[in-house]
FIMAR-133182 format. One record per atom (N, C-alpha, C, CB): x negated, y negated, z. Coordinates in nm, 3 decimals. Last residue first. Glycine has a CB too. Layout:
        X        Y        Z
        X        Y        Z
...
//
This chain:
        X        Y        Z
    4.123    3.878    0.760
    4.256    3.941    0.745
    4.316    3.971    0.879
    4.247    4.068    0.662
    3.958    3.564    0.731
    3.973    3.693    0.799
    4.114    3.746    0.779
    3.942    3.681    0.949
    3.953    3.313    0.630
    3.875    3.414    0.558
    3.886    3.551    0.621
    3.730    3.373    0.552
    4.093    3.149    0.795
    4.144    3.165    0.660
    4.072    3.276    0.584
    4.132    3.036    0.585
    3.945    3.127    1.023
    4.062    3.214    1.029
    4.121    3.237    0.890
    4.168    3.154    1.123
    3.757    2.935    0.962
    3.716    3.075    0.962
    3.836    3.170    0.963
    3.627    3.103    1.083
    3.871    2.688    1.002
    3.867    2.739    0.865
    3.827    2.886    0.859
    3.771    2.656    0.782
    4.053    2.551    1.231
    3.963    2.665    1.224
    3.967    2.725    1.085
    4.000    2.771    1.331
    4.069    2.218    1.310
    4.116    2.317    1.213
    4.012    2.428    1.202
    4.143    2.252    1.074
    4.007    1.996    1.456
    4.046    2.117    1.527
    4.103    2.224    1.437
    4.145    2.084    1.632
    3.905    1.778    1.335
    4.052    1.785    1.343
    4.100    1.909    1.417
    4.111    1.783    1.203
    3.638    1.837    1.341
    3.683    1.721    1.415
    3.835    1.727    1.436
    3.644    1.591    1.340
    3.640    2.057    1.163
    3.603    2.077    1.304
    3.652    1.961    1.391
    3.449    2.092    1.317
    3.697    1.928    0.925
    3.797    2.020    0.981
    3.767    2.046    1.128
    3.799    2.153    0.903
    3.457    1.791    0.882
    3.580    1.716    0.905
    3.688    1.803    0.968
    3.631    1.656    0.773
    3.286    2.011    0.845
    3.257    1.913    0.950
    3.384    1.835    0.984
    3.144    1.816    0.905
    3.409    2.125    0.621
    3.404    2.200    0.747
    3.376    2.106    0.863
    3.296    2.311    0.740
    3.359    1.930    0.429
    3.497    1.956    0.470
    3.502    2.032    0.601
    3.571    2.035    0.361
    3.083    1.961    0.409
    3.137    1.835    0.459
    3.281    1.855    0.506
    3.131    1.725    0.350
    3.072    2.218    0.299
    3.007    2.192    0.428
    3.063    2.064    0.491
    2.854    2.180    0.411
    3.202    2.167    0.056
    3.260    2.262    0.152
    3.201    2.240    0.292
    3.234    2.407    0.106
    3.019    1.999   -0.067
    3.153    1.950   -0.036
    3.221    2.039    0.069
    3.239    1.943   -0.163
    2.807    2.182   -0.094
    2.788    2.062   -0.014
    2.924    2.005    0.026
    2.705    1.957   -0.091
    2.928    2.362   -0.268
    2.886    2.408   -0.135
    2.866    2.289   -0.042
    2.756    2.492   -0.145
    2.956    2.202   -0.492
    3.076    2.248   -0.423
    3.043    2.299   -0.283
    3.145    2.358   -0.504
    2.685    2.175   -0.561
    2.762    2.057   -0.525
    2.889    2.098   -0.448
    2.799    1.976   -0.651
    2.620    2.443   -0.619
    2.547    2.371   -0.514
    2.626    2.248   -0.466
    2.408    2.328   -0.565
    2.799    2.494   -0.834
    2.808    2.571   -0.710
    2.740    2.498   -0.595
    2.745    2.709   -0.728
    2.698    2.317   -1.023
    2.834    2.300   -0.975
    2.853    2.374   -0.842
    2.935    2.352   -1.080
    2.449    2.433   -1.066
    2.455    2.298   -1.009
    2.595    2.270   -0.954
    2.417    2.192   -1.115
    2.538    2.672   -1.183
    2.461    2.677   -1.059
    2.463    2.540   -0.989
    2.315    2.720   -1.087
    2.660    2.573   -1.413
    2.740    2.645   -1.314
    2.669    2.656   -1.180
    2.774    2.783   -1.366
    2.432    2.459   -1.542
    2.545    2.376   -1.502
    2.627    2.446   -1.393
    2.634    2.343   -1.623
    2.281    2.689   -1.592
    2.225    2.583   -1.507
    2.336    2.492   -1.455
    2.120    2.501   -1.584
    2.456    2.821   -1.765
    2.423    2.883   -1.636
    2.362    2.781   -1.541
    2.327    3.002   -1.657
    2.462    2.639   -1.982
    2.583    2.668   -1.906
    2.549    2.727   -1.769
    2.674    2.763   -1.983
    2.198    2.641   -2.076
    2.263    2.515   -2.041
    2.383    2.539   -1.949
    2.308    2.440   -2.167
    2.157    2.923   -2.124
    2.078    2.848   -2.026
    2.146    2.719   -1.981
    1.941    2.816   -2.084
    2.366    3.180   -2.147
    2.345    3.049   -2.206
    2.279    2.962   -2.100
    2.481    2.986   -2.256
    2.423    3.402   -2.006
    2.309    3.411   -2.098
    2.282    3.281   -2.172
    2.332    3.522   -2.197
    2.652    3.343   -1.869
    2.528    3.355   -1.792
    2.405    3.363   -1.881
    2.534    3.477   -1.703
    2.853    3.348   -2.063
    2.807    3.220   -2.011
    2.673    3.232   -1.938
    2.910    3.162   -1.918
    2.897    3.622   -2.105
    2.851    3.536   -2.215
    2.788    3.408   -2.161
    2.967    3.503   -2.309
    2.988    3.690   -1.848
    2.867    3.752   -1.902
    2.810    3.668   -2.015
    2.896    3.896   -1.951
    3.222    3.539   -1.836
    3.114    3.516   -1.740
    2.982    3.572   -1.789
    3.149    3.577   -1.606
    3.371    3.666   -2.035
    3.330    3.526   -2.054
    3.213    3.494   -1.960
    3.449    3.428   -2.030
    3.405    3.914   -1.908
    3.342    3.905   -2.040
    3.289    3.764   -2.065
    3.443    3.944   -2.150
    3.539    3.842   -1.673
    3.407    3.905   -1.665
    3.333    3.896   -1.797
    3.421    4.051   -1.622
    3.777    3.743   -1.786
    3.693    3.655   -1.705
    3.552    3.712   -1.693
    3.755    3.636   -1.565
    3.875    3.975   -1.903
    3.842    3.860   -1.987
    3.749    3.765   -1.912
    3.971    3.786   -2.032
    3.921    4.130   -1.674
    3.824    4.175   -1.774
    3.779    4.059   -1.862
    3.882    4.287   -1.859
    4.120    3.975   -1.553
    3.994    4.002   -1.482
    3.885    4.043   -1.581
    4.013    4.113   -1.373
    4.319    3.993   -1.746
    4.261    3.862   -1.715
    4.127    3.879   -1.643
    4.358    3.779   -1.629
    4.375    4.265   -1.732
    4.323    4.210   -1.858
    4.262    4.071   -1.838
    4.435    4.203   -1.964
    4.475    4.288   -1.467
    4.349    4.353   -1.505
    4.290    4.294   -1.633
    4.371    4.503   -1.523
    4.604    3.991   -1.312
    4.620    4.107   -1.401
    4.484    4.159   -1.451
    4.709    4.070   -1.522
    4.505    3.922   -0.980
    4.504    3.878   -1.119
    4.523    4.001   -1.206
    4.371    3.803   -1.154
    4.724    3.990   -0.705
    4.601    4.018   -0.781
    4.617    3.965   -0.923
    4.569    4.171   -0.783
    4.845    3.800   -0.420
    4.860    3.879   -0.544
    4.722    3.906   -0.604
    4.950    3.805   -0.646
    4.835    3.625   -0.212
    4.835    3.767   -0.182
    4.852    3.858   -0.302
    4.943    3.796   -0.086
    4.799    3.365   -0.271
    4.938    3.407   -0.248
    4.949    3.557   -0.224
    5.025    3.368   -0.368
    4.530    3.356   -0.311
    4.585    3.278   -0.201
    4.728    3.318   -0.169
    4.579    3.129   -0.234
    4.512    3.507   -0.545
    4.456    3.559   -0.420
    4.514    3.487   -0.299
    4.304    3.547   -0.421
    4.630    3.325   -0.724
    4.692    3.456   -0.699
    4.642    3.514   -0.568
    4.663    3.553   -0.815
    4.444    3.116   -0.714
    4.584    3.092   -0.676
    4.655    3.222   -0.644
    4.658    3.018   -0.788
    4.216    3.246   -0.811
    4.216    3.191   -0.676
    4.358    3.166   -0.626
    4.135    3.061   -0.672
    4.303    3.308   -1.072
    4.265    3.415   -0.980
    4.270    3.364   -0.836
    4.125    3.469   -1.014
    4.339    3.052   -1.178
    4.453    3.142   -1.168
    4.426    3.254   -1.068
    4.488    3.201   -1.305
    4.073    2.964   -1.171
    4.174    2.894   -1.092
    4.296    2.983   -1.071
    4.215    2.763   -1.161
    3.961    3.146   -1.354
    3.911    3.139   -1.216
    4.014    3.073   -1.126
    3.777    3.062   -1.211
    4.096    3.079   -1.587
    4.112    3.213   -1.530
    4.069    3.215   -1.384
    4.031    3.315   -1.611
    3.998    2.817   -1.617
    4.142    2.842   -1.607
    4.168    2.977   -1.541
    4.208    2.838   -1.746
    3.723    2.867   -1.640
    3.771    2.791   -1.525
    3.922    2.808   -1.507
    3.736    2.642   -1.540
    3.722    3.006   -1.885
    3.669    3.069   -1.765
    3.724    2.999   -1.640
    3.515    3.064   -1.765
    3.821    2.809   -2.059
    3.896    2.932   -2.037
    3.852    3.002   -1.909
    3.880    3.026   -2.157
    3.614    2.617   -2.035
    3.753    2.582   -2.003
    3.836    2.706   -1.976
    3.815    2.501   -2.119
    3.392    2.765   -2.124
    3.397    2.714   -1.987
    3.539    2.680   -1.945
    3.308    2.590   -1.973
    3.467    2.811   -2.393
    3.445    2.923   -2.301
    3.453    2.879   -2.155
    3.309    2.988   -2.329
    3.484    2.546   -2.489
    3.600    2.634   -2.496
    3.586    2.751   -2.398
    3.618    2.687   -2.639
    3.220    2.456   -2.440
    3.334    2.388   -2.379
    3.456    2.480   -2.377
    3.366    2.258   -2.454
    3.068    2.626   -2.603
    3.050    2.628   -2.457
    3.172    2.568   -2.387
    2.922    2.550   -2.417
    3.166    2.533   -2.847
    3.186    2.673   -2.808
    3.172    2.688   -2.656
    3.085    2.766   -2.880
    3.083    2.264   -2.850
    3.227    2.296   -2.853
    3.256    2.442   -2.814
    3.283    2.269   -2.992
    2.849    2.117   -2.636
    2.869    2.218   -2.740
    3.015    2.265   -2.736
    2.771    2.339   -2.721
    2.870    1.959   -2.412
    2.840    1.894   -2.539
    2.864    1.988   -2.657
    2.697    1.845   -2.542
    2.890    2.087   -2.174
    3.015    2.061   -2.244
    2.994    1.993   -2.379
    3.105    1.974   -2.158
    2.621    2.094   -2.092
    2.693    2.219   -2.116
    2.818    2.196   -2.201
    2.731    2.284   -1.984
    2.560    1.818   -2.063
    2.485    1.903   -2.157
    2.563    2.028   -2.193
    2.349    1.941   -2.097
    2.741    1.746   -1.863
    2.744    1.679   -1.993
    2.674    1.763   -2.099
    2.679    1.539   -1.984
    2.650    1.910   -1.658
    2.787    1.926   -1.709
    2.797    1.865   -1.849
    2.890    1.859   -1.613
    2.400    1.808   -1.603
    2.410    1.941   -1.662
    2.549    1.968   -1.718
    2.374    2.046   -1.559
    2.478    1.560   -1.494
    2.386    1.565   -1.608
    2.399    1.699   -1.681
    2.240    1.543   -1.563
    2.638    1.640   -1.276
    2.696    1.563   -1.386
    2.609    1.567   -1.511
    2.719    1.419   -1.343
    2.443    1.780   -1.118
    2.567    1.845   -1.163
    2.628    1.771   -1.283
    2.669    1.850   -1.047
    2.262    1.575   -1.066
    2.219    1.692   -1.143
    2.341    1.766   -1.201
    2.135    1.787   -1.056
    2.425    1.407   -0.912
    2.364    1.357   -1.037
    2.321    1.472   -1.127
    2.244    1.266   -1.006
    2.489    1.577   -0.695
    2.593    1.525   -0.784
    2.534    1.480   -0.917
    2.667    1.408   -0.717
    2.235    1.628   -0.584
    2.322    1.739   -0.625
    2.428    1.691   -0.724
    2.389    1.802   -0.502
    2.142    1.375   -0.515
    2.073    1.449   -0.620
    2.162    1.562   -0.673
    1.939    1.507   -0.567
    2.397    1.127   -0.458
    2.317    1.244   -0.419
    2.254    1.311   -0.540
    2.404    1.345   -0.343
    2.569    0.929   -0.526
    2.427    0.898   -0.536
    2.337    1.018   -0.504
    2.393    0.784   -0.442
    2.816    1.039   -0.470
    2.785    1.001   -0.608
    2.637    0.974   -0.629
    2.864    0.878   -0.647
    2.791    1.059   -0.190
    2.800    1.180   -0.272
    2.762    1.149   -0.417
    2.942    1.239   -0.266
    2.795    0.788   -0.123
    2.678    0.869   -0.090
    2.675    0.997   -0.173
    2.676    0.902    0.060
    3.053    0.722   -0.202
    2.938    0.660   -0.269
    2.811    0.740   -0.245
    2.919    0.516   -0.221
    3.194    0.880   -0.017
    3.212    0.901   -0.162
    3.095    0.842   -0.240
    3.345    0.837   -0.210
    3.109    0.761    0.223
    3.076    0.901    0.195
    3.088    0.930    0.046
    3.169    0.995    0.275
    3.226    0.511    0.191
    3.080    0.522    0.203
    3.035    0.664    0.170
    3.033    0.483    0.346
    3.492    0.589    0.197
    3.438    0.529    0.075
    3.285    0.532    0.075
    3.488    0.383    0.060
    3.501    0.678    0.461
    3.530    0.773    0.352
    3.476    0.720    0.219
    3.683    0.799    0.342
    3.455    0.441    0.596
    3.354    0.548    0.604
    3.376    0.652    0.494
    3.358    0.616    0.743
    3.693    0.313    0.536
    3.567    0.254    0.490
    3.456    0.359    0.490
    3.526    0.134    0.578
    3.863    0.482    0.672
    3.876    0.470    0.526
    3.748    0.410    0.466
    3.998    0.384    0.490
    3.794    0.448    0.942
    3.766    0.577    0.876
    3.775    0.569    0.723
    3.863    0.682    0.927
    3.637    0.168    1.067
    3.752    0.209    0.989
    3.720    0.340    0.916
    3.794    0.097    0.889
    3.535    0.065    1.377
    3.496    0.146    1.263
    3.624    0.197    1.194
    3.403    0.265    1.306
//
């Protein structure tokens, strides 16, 4: 059994999953509107910056946090966008679960990353 072949099988299985197909369908719908696209892009940039800062022990500047909250509030009231973000969360949760399974095989304790 070749692990690389199994990885490709897993990738194909993910692409065929209901979670992935729904995520991609809703992503296309959400990003079809230029205003939604601009807000989503900025929200995701701020989200990525926040995660990077947290990983390095820093905090996101207050004005960035406020901007992210403002955009998040706007996005949650847009049905297309909120459905897309929920589908993205479900797909990412599935990927996280799979990564945990792989980390367990490698003896990597992911729980220690979430504890201070």
